[in-house]
C-alpha positions as CSV (number, residue, x, y, z in Angstrom):
1,M,75.8,-46.1,-61.9
2,N,75.9,-47.4,-65.5
3,G,75.8,-44.2,-67.6
4,N,75.9,-46.3,-70.8
5,A,72.6,-48.1,-70.0
6,G,70.0,-48.1,-72.8
7,K,67.3,-45.5,-72.5
8,S,63.9,-46.6,-71.3
9,R,61.5,-47.3,-74.2
10,R,58.4,-46.1,-72.3
11,P,57.7,-42.6,-71.0
12,F,55.2,-43.7,-68.4
13,T,55.9,-46.3,-65.7
14,F,53.5,-47.1,-62.9
15,F,54.7,-48.9,-59.7
16,G,52.1,-50.7,-57.6
17,G,51.5,-53.5,-55.2
18,K,50.3,-54.5,-51.8
19,G,51.0,-52.0,-49.0
20,G,54.3,-52.5,-47.3
21,T,56.0,-54.5,-50.1
22,G,58.5,-51.6,-50.9
23,K,56.9,-50.2,-54.0
24,T,57.8,-46.6,-53.1
25,T,61.5,-47.6,-52.7
26,C,61.4,-49.4,-56.0
27,A,59.7,-46.5,-57.9
28,T,62.2,-44.1,-56.4
29,A,65.2,-46.2,-57.3
30,Y,63.9,-46.6,-60.9
31,A,63.4,-42.9,-61.3
32,V,66.9,-42.3,-59.9
33,W,68.2,-44.8,-62.5
34,L,66.4,-43.1,-65.3
35,A,67.8,-39.8,-64.2
36,S,71.3,-41.3,-64.1
37,I,71.2,-42.3,-67.7
38,G,70.2,-38.8,-68.8
39,R,66.4,-38.9,-68.9
40,R,64.7,-35.9,-67.4
41,T,62.4,-37.7,-65.0
42,L,59.4,-36.7,-62.9
43,L,58.7,-38.9,-59.9
44,V,55.0,-38.7,-58.8
45,S,53.4,-40.1,-55.6
46,T,49.6,-40.7,-55.5
47,D,49.7,-42.7,-52.3
48,P,47.8,-40.9,-49.5
49,A,50.5,-42.1,-47.1
50,H,53.2,-40.3,-49.0
51,S,56.7,-41.6,-48.3
52,L,58.7,-40.3,-51.3
53,S,60.3,-37.7,-49.1
54,D,61.5,-40.3,-46.7
55,A,62.9,-42.5,-49.4
56,L,64.7,-39.7,-51.1
57,G,65.7,-37.8,-48.0
58,V,64.4,-34.7,-49.7
59,P,61.3,-32.8,-48.6
60,L,58.5,-32.8,-51.3
61,S,55.1,-31.2,-51.6
62,D,52.1,-30.8,-54.0
63,K,54.4,-28.6,-56.1
64,I,57.0,-30.1,-58.5
65,L,60.4,-29.7,-56.8
66,P,64.0,-30.6,-58.0
67,V,65.6,-33.6,-56.3
68,C,68.9,-34.0,-58.1
69,D,70.3,-33.8,-61.7
70,N,67.5,-34.8,-64.1
71,L,65.1,-35.7,-61.3
72,W,62.1,-33.9,-59.9
73,G,59.4,-35.0,-57.5
74,I,55.8,-34.3,-56.5
75,E,53.4,-35.7,-53.9
76,I,49.9,-35.2,-55.1
77,D,47.5,-33.9,-52.4
78,A,44.3,-35.8,-53.2
79,A,42.0,-33.6,-51.0
80,L,43.4,-30.4,-52.6
81,E,43.1,-31.7,-56.1
82,A,39.5,-32.8,-55.4
83,K,38.7,-29.3,-54.1
84,R,40.1,-27.7,-57.3
85,Y,38.4,-30.3,-59.4
86,I,34.9,-29.7,-57.9
87,G,35.5,-25.9,-57.8
88,D,36.2,-25.9,-61.5
89,I,32.9,-27.7,-62.2
90,Q,31.1,-25.3,-59.9
91,D,32.5,-22.2,-61.6
92,K,31.3,-23.4,-65.0
93,M,27.8,-24.3,-63.6
94,L,27.4,-20.9,-61.9
95,S,28.2,-19.1,-65.2
96,I,25.0,-20.3,-66.8
97,V,22.4,-20.9,-64.1
98,S,19.8,-18.5,-62.8
99,P,20.9,-16.6,-59.6
100,V,17.9,-18.1,-57.7
101,I,19.6,-21.6,-57.7
102,V,23.2,-20.5,-57.0
103,D,23.0,-21.7,-53.4
104,E,21.6,-25.0,-54.4
105,I,24.4,-25.5,-57.0
106,R,27.0,-24.8,-54.3
107,R,25.3,-27.2,-51.9
108,Q,25.3,-29.9,-54.6
109,M,29.0,-29.3,-55.3
110,E,29.8,-29.6,-51.6
111,I,28.1,-33.0,-51.5
112,A,30.0,-34.0,-54.7
113,Y,33.3,-33.0,-53.0
114,M,32.5,-35.4,-50.0
115,S,31.3,-38.2,-52.2
116,P,33.3,-41.5,-52.8
117,G,35.4,-41.3,-56.0
118,A,35.8,-37.5,-56.0
119,E,39.5,-37.7,-55.0
120,E,40.2,-40.6,-57.4
121,A,38.7,-38.6,-60.3
122,A,40.7,-35.5,-59.3
123,I,43.9,-37.5,-59.0
124,F,43.3,-38.9,-62.5
125,D,42.8,-35.4,-63.8
126,K,46.2,-34.6,-62.4
127,F,47.6,-37.8,-64.0
128,V,46.4,-36.6,-67.4
129,E,47.7,-33.1,-66.8
130,L,51.2,-34.4,-66.1
131,M,51.1,-36.9,-69.0
132,E,50.3,-34.0,-71.3
133,D,53.5,-32.3,-70.1
134,L,55.6,-35.1,-71.5
135,G,58.5,-33.7,-73.5
136,N,58.0,-30.3,-71.9
137,P,60.1,-30.8,-69.9
138,W,59.9,-34.5,-68.9
139,D,61.3,-37.5,-70.9
140,A,59.8,-39.9,-68.4
141,I,57.3,-39.9,-65.6
142,V,57.3,-42.6,-62.8
143,F,54.2,-43.0,-60.8
144,D,54.4,-44.4,-57.2
145,T,50.7,-45.4,-56.8
146,A,48.6,-46.2,-53.7
147,P,48.0,-49.8,-52.6
148,T,46.6,-52.2,-55.2
149,G,42.8,-51.8,-54.8
150,H,42.9,-48.0,-54.9
151,T,45.3,-48.1,-58.0
152,L,43.1,-50.5,-59.9
153,R,40.0,-48.3,-59.4
154,L,42.1,-45.3,-60.5
155,L,43.4,-47.0,-63.7
156,S,39.9,-48.2,-64.7
157,L,38.6,-44.7,-64.6
158,P,39.2,-43.9,-68.3
159,E,36.9,-46.8,-69.3
160,I,34.2,-46.0,-66.7
161,L,34.2,-42.2,-66.9
162,G,34.5,-42.1,-70.7
163,T,31.1,-43.8,-71.1
164,W,29.7,-41.6,-68.3
165,I,30.8,-38.4,-69.9
166,D,29.4,-39.5,-73.3
167,N,26.0,-40.0,-71.6
168,L,26.2,-36.6,-69.8
169,I,27.0,-34.8,-73.0
170,A,24.0,-36.4,-74.7
171,K,21.7,-35.5,-71.8
172,R,23.0,-32.0,-71.6
173,R,22.4,-31.4,-75.3
174,K,18.9,-32.8,-75.1
175,S,18.1,-30.6,-72.0
176,L,19.3,-27.5,-73.8
177,E,17.1,-28.2,-76.8
178,L,14.1,-28.7,-74.6
179,F,14.8,-25.4,-72.7
180,K,15.2,-23.5,-76.0
181,M,12.0,-24.9,-77.3
182,A,10.1,-23.9,-74.2
183,G,11.7,-20.5,-74.2
184,R,12.6,-20.7,-70.5
185,F,15.9,-18.9,-70.8
186,E,16.3,-15.2,-70.3
187,K,17.9,-13.5,-73.2
188,D,21.4,-13.3,-71.6
189,L,21.2,-16.9,-70.3
190,M,20.0,-18.1,-73.7
191,K,23.2,-16.6,-75.3
192,R,25.4,-18.3,-72.7
193,A,23.5,-21.5,-73.2
194,M,24.2,-21.4,-76.9
195,E,27.9,-21.3,-76.1
196,D,27.4,-23.8,-73.2
197,P,30.6,-24.0,-71.2
198,V,29.4,-27.2,-69.5
199,I,29.3,-29.1,-72.8
200,E,32.6,-27.5,-73.7
201,S,34.1,-28.6,-70.4
202,L,32.7,-32.2,-70.7
203,T,34.0,-32.5,-74.3
204,R,37.4,-31.3,-73.2
205,R,37.4,-33.9,-70.4
206,Q,36.2,-36.6,-72.8
207,K,39.2,-35.9,-75.1
208,K,41.5,-36.1,-72.1
209,F,40.1,-39.5,-71.0
210,E,40.4,-40.8,-74.6
211,K,44.0,-39.6,-74.7
212,S,44.8,-41.2,-71.3
213,R,43.2,-44.4,-72.4
214,Q,45.5,-44.4,-75.4
215,Y,48.5,-43.9,-73.2
216,L,47.6,-46.5,-70.7
217,T,46.8,-49.2,-73.3
218,D,49.8,-48.6,-75.5
219,S,52.7,-50.8,-74.5
220,A,55.1,-48.4,-76.2
221,S,53.9,-45.6,-73.9
222,S,53.1,-47.2,-70.6
223,T,54.0,-50.1,-68.4
224,F,52.9,-51.3,-65.0
225,I,55.4,-52.9,-62.6
226,F,54.2,-54.8,-59.5
227,V,56.3,-55.0,-56.4
228,L,55.7,-58.0,-54.1
229,N,57.4,-60.1,-51.5
230,A,57.9,-63.8,-51.7
231,E,54.9,-64.5,-49.5
232,K,51.4,-66.0,-50.1
233,M,49.2,-62.9,-49.9
234,P,51.2,-60.5,-52.0
235,I,51.5,-63.3,-54.7
236,L,47.7,-63.8,-54.8
237,E,46.9,-60.1,-54.8
238,T,49.4,-59.5,-57.6
239,A,47.9,-62.3,-59.7
240,R,44.4,-60.9,-59.3
241,A,45.6,-57.3,-60.1
242,I,47.5,-58.4,-63.3
243,E,44.4,-60.2,-64.5
244,L,42.3,-57.1,-64.0
245,L,44.8,-54.8,-65.7
246,E,45.0,-57.1,-68.6
247,K,41.2,-57.0,-68.8
248,Y,41.5,-53.3,-69.3
249,K,44.4,-53.9,-71.8
250,I,46.9,-52.0,-69.6
251,P,50.3,-53.6,-70.2
252,V,52.1,-55.2,-67.3
253,G,55.9,-55.1,-67.9
254,G,57.2,-57.1,-65.0
255,V,57.3,-57.8,-61.3
256,I,59.9,-57.0,-58.7
257,V,60.4,-59.5,-55.9
258,N,61.6,-57.4,-53.0
259,R,63.4,-58.4,-49.8
260,V,64.6,-61.8,-51.0
261,I,66.4,-63.4,-48.1
262,P,70.0,-64.5,-49.2
263,P,71.0,-68.1,-48.8
264,E,73.8,-67.1,-46.4
265,A,71.3,-65.5,-44.0
266,G,72.1,-68.1,-41.3
267,E,70.3,-70.8,-39.3
268,F,67.7,-68.3,-37.9
269,F,66.2,-67.9,-41.3
270,A,66.4,-71.6,-42.3
271,E,62.7,-72.3,-42.3
272,R,61.9,-69.0,-44.0
273,L,64.4,-69.8,-46.7
274,I,62.6,-73.1,-47.4
275,A,59.2,-71.4,-47.6
276,Q,60.7,-68.6,-49.7
277,E,62.0,-71.0,-52.3
278,E,58.5,-72.4,-52.8
279,Y,57.1,-68.9,-53.1
280,L,59.8,-67.9,-55.6
281,R,59.0,-71.0,-57.7
282,D,55.3,-70.0,-57.6
283,I,56.2,-66.5,-58.8
284,E,58.1,-68.0,-61.7
285,R,55.1,-70.2,-62.6
286,R,52.6,-67.4,-62.4
287,F,54.6,-64.5,-63.8
288,G,57.3,-66.2,-65.9
289,S,56.1,-64.6,-69.1
290,K,57.0,-61.2,-67.7
291,K,60.3,-59.7,-66.6
292,I,61.2,-60.7,-63.0
293,V,63.8,-58.8,-61.0
294,R,64.8,-60.0,-57.5
295,L,66.0,-57.5,-54.9
296,P,67.9,-58.8,-51.8
297,L,66.8,-58.1,-48.3
298,L,69.1,-55.3,-47.1
299,R,70.5,-54.8,-43.6
300,S,68.5,-51.6,-43.1
301,D,65.6,-49.7,-44.5
302,V,66.3,-47.7,-47.7
303,Q,66.3,-44.0,-46.8
304,G,68.1,-41.2,-48.6
305,M,69.8,-41.0,-52.0
306,K,72.9,-42.9,-51.0
307,Q,71.0,-46.1,-50.2
308,V,68.6,-45.6,-53.1
309,N,71.6,-45.6,-55.4
310,V,72.6,-49.1,-54.1
311,I,69.6,-50.7,-55.7
312,A,69.0,-48.3,-58.6
313,D,71.0,-50.3,-61.2
314,L,69.2,-53.5,-60.1
315,I,65.8,-51.8,-60.6
316,G,66.9,-50.6,-64.0
317,E,67.0,-54.2,-65.2
318,I,63.2,-54.2,-65.1
319,D,63.3,-52.2,-68.3
320,A,66.0,-54.2,-70.1
């Protein structure tokens, strides 16, 4: 690999795309390239169908584990993170409520754990936690995200939840004032309400979301790379996704066209090559303002570090 390559300008890189386009392979190869040029890199999977372990040929888990020189990996367990996330909220609620409603609080938290969006909010919390670790010890973090729709919901959370938390804080403060005026707190509970760990927790989360929004919308900090194949559906899905990310001011750095059939593929692929040429022209028309990297169709699936290294330098071009 090219050890003299210039270092990546951005600490956070997100890889996404339609399921089955090869984004995990591309995210893995890019992380390997960063590690090869001396950047201490963390490779993170948020895809429920984790395949980083298969791509690397190294078993990973929900704990950060070493992969090779300058490279570590983690596969985030969404269900586990959601359980921790809801548990943390429950603990804070139970610290200030009357004992008579403890069971009801626990029931409500169980419902929250099962509700849509709980796992996404928990994963985003983990995102922010990892981002805040930048420089201690990571120089760069590469995120292998879930298929496009899930990822777009995830990345829009700072905008949505930031407003939601603002409203919660305002309502919480109003409720506390009313309770104090009515004298409905016991002396001990009144003391704890004055300190109010719920507002403290919400304010802390508010600051986290503000910080993550700054990271995600700063082109010097973050970039999103889409992986697609030269086919109609991935092209259309990528175009819609880029439009939505740009609406949220999340910078898109480029696209990787994966599994491009080489011209010498033979007569069997003749019709596919003709169709592919049209799709490649369409990709240039739609995404020509961004960096475009083409990866050839390989003879076999990419599995293990040896094969990942074959395409790592090509992937590195996306950051040139």
